[in-house]
C-alpha positions, -999 to +999 in steps of 0.1 A: +000+000+000+014+034-010+021+058+019+013+095+018+019+119+046+027+156+047+030+183+020+053+212+010+028+241+009+044+265+034+055+299+021+093+303+019+092+328+047+074+304+071+097+276+060+128+297+069+113+306+103+105+270+111+141+261+101+154+284+127+131+269+153+147+235+145+182+250+146+178+264+181+154+237+194+178+222+221+185+256+235+149+267+236+138+234+251+160+242+281+145+277+283+110+263+283+119+238+310+134+266+331+102+286+328+083+256+340+106+245+368+112+279+383+074+283+385+072+313+362+044+297+341+024+288+371+029+323+386+017+339+353-013+316+353-024+328+387-021+364+378-045+372+350-036+409+350+000+402+341+033+407+359+064+429+355+099+414+351+107+425+387+076+408+401+084+376+383+121+378+393+112+382+429+089+353+428+113+330+410+143+341+432+163+350+400+180+381+390+161+404+366+187+396+339+181+358+342+143+363+344+144+386+313+163+362+291+140+332+297+109+354+294+121+366+260+128+330+250+092+324+261+080+351+238+095+333+208+083+300+220+048+315+221+044+304+257+042+340+269+032+374+255+039+409+267+016+439+267+024+473+283+055+458+299+035+431+316+039+394+308+010+370+304+006+332+298-006+319+264-025+287+258+008+270+248+022+281+282-008+267+299-004+233+283+032+232+294+021+231+330-014+218+330-012+190+304+000+157+318+011+145+283+033+175+278+049+172+313+056+135+309+071+140+274+093+169+286+106+149+316+113+119+294+132+141+269+153+158+296+161+130+320+163+100+297+173+114+263+189+148+263+225+141+269+225+108+250+212+124+218+245+141+212+255+106+199+225+101+176+245+101+144+268+074+159+238+053+167+224+057+132+257+045+117+264+017+141+229+003+148+236+005+185+222+027+214+254+047+215+237+074+236+230+049+263+266+036+262+283+070+262+262+086+289+249+058+312+269+025+308+277-004+286+244-023+287+231-038+255+197-022+260+180+003+283+158-025+297+187-043+313+199-010+328+166+002+343+169-013+377+203+004+382+196+038+367+194+070+387+160+078+402+154+108+379+160+085+349+137+058+363+110+081+373+108+098+339+112+066+320+084+048+339+063+080+339+065+080+301+059+043+297+029+042+321+012+073+309+006+058+274-006+024+287-023+031+321-051+052+307-060+024+283-066-003+309-103+004+314-110+000+277-087-030+274-104-052+300-137-058+283-119-067+250-096-092+267-122-108+290-151-110+265-145-148+263-137-152+300-100-163+297-087-184+326-050-178+321-032-148+305+005-145+298+018-109+298+050-108+278+072-079+288+051-072+318+073-045+332+063-034+367+032-057+368+006-029+366-013-046+338-013-080+355-026-064+387-054-047+368-064-080+353-064-096+387-086-068+401-110-070+371-115-107+372-114-126+405-104-160+390-080-152+362-043-162+367-015-143+350+021-152+342+045-123+336+075-130+313+103-105+315+140-099+324+150-108+360+158-071+367+123-060+355+106-087+376+121-072+408+097-042+406+069-064+394+072-089+422+073-061+448+041-046+434+023-079+431+031-087+468+020-052+479-014-058+462-018-093+476-019-112+443+010-136+448-015-165+445-027-155+410+002-136+394+035-153+388+067-137+375+088-160+353+123-147+343+130-150+306+156-135+282+130-129+255+156-124+228+168-160+233+143-173+207+153-209+214+136-207+248+099-213+244+072-195+262+052-215+288+021-232+273-015-234+286-026-198+284-058-187+267-043-152+258-009-139+253-007-101+258+020-078+243+015-042+252+039-015+241+063-043+238+070-051+201+081-015+194+111-023+215+125-047+189+137-048+154+115-063+126+134-097+127+131-098+165+094-089+163+087-118+139+105-142+162+087-130+193+054-135+176+065-170+164+072-179+200+038-167+210+021-187+182+040-219+193+028-214+229-009-210+220-033-238+213-055-236+182-082-215+200-057-192+218-053-155+208-024-131+208-033-095+215-008-068+204-014-033+217+008-006+201+008+031+193+009+027+156+018+061+142-004+061+111-035+054+131-033+085+153-061+110+156-039+140+162-008+155+147+007+159+182+006+121+186+023+115+153+050+140+162+056+124+196+058+089+181+083+099+154+105+114+182+101+082+202+114+061+174+147+081+177+147+073+214+148+037+205+176+043+180+198+063+204+190+051+239+168+020+241+183-006+217+195+009+184+172-010+161+135-006+168+109+020+162+072+030+165+057+010+137+033+018+109+002-005+110+010-020+076+044-031+089+029-047+120+003-066+099+031-078+076+052-090+106+023-109+121+017-126+088+054-135+084+053-151+119+025-174+108-004-156+124-034-135+111-048-103+123-085-112+129-097-079+144-084-044+150-096-022+179-086+015+172-085+046+194-080+027+227-069+049+255-046+078+246-034+066+213-034+028+211-045+002+186-051-035+196-046-062+170-063-094+179-043-123+162-051-159+156-032-188+141 
């Protein structure tokens, strides 16, 4: 299927302006974060009649010079406007502080990606997460490193990961439990949040989590705290060792925000292992943020940026996939997409797959 996206209909003047925005983007990003973190945006939000530079400086405990340079950056970022020497918050500035999606994305960009992205070009050439290696350590992927990362890194990484999945759980449960499954296997179960939600939703279902030993430390802790040790089991598994089969006997295998963490060849092998573990009536459910099935341009923009995180920080070889690519990989693995559920949660699609 031919792919069409975007156009070249801007005026030359607008195009040149946008080019400068890209050229200075890393600098202006830090200015925006300073306006947020020093509380300037929140202060302006509370004062509808506007504030002078001195008033803002006194509140933020900054010099008037420091305050002025970030305020002027805020003007070009269209987060702030000035009228009669008083500064006011714009709608964009409002979203910088009031919108959870924006806050999560900014923290993820700063705490997980910012320093490492100096090495993006090396990652593109080498097919390795060079940003991870140069800034954080010599792990093969970020997933092995998570349990040993600084708290700021972990908090922002999990905040980003959970934001996109957690809001979908309420819509996911009726889809998964429509045929009353008795056993579910969560492949790449992370901190166990999804398994816990399943156990809360259905009082009889049993769940197996497959993940790296380091990841299961957090999962097992959360499972115990919620009192589900009798129905949720964590099983350590190096999922990239394709010679190691998945446990059998599950009605459903669930992969949420999981396959985007792997290259196409790896995705196909992971789905093959799922197929081999299922009986003839079993189903594989794949939930992903497929970039071509988004309702809003902001989502597409975020997903294209996230692909580069995979390139530079996560593993060096995966991306946020187009729906056609995911369907093709499912087919190559010997399965069939029987049904597609779109617009689940923030931006997800669920592919219901059968043998």
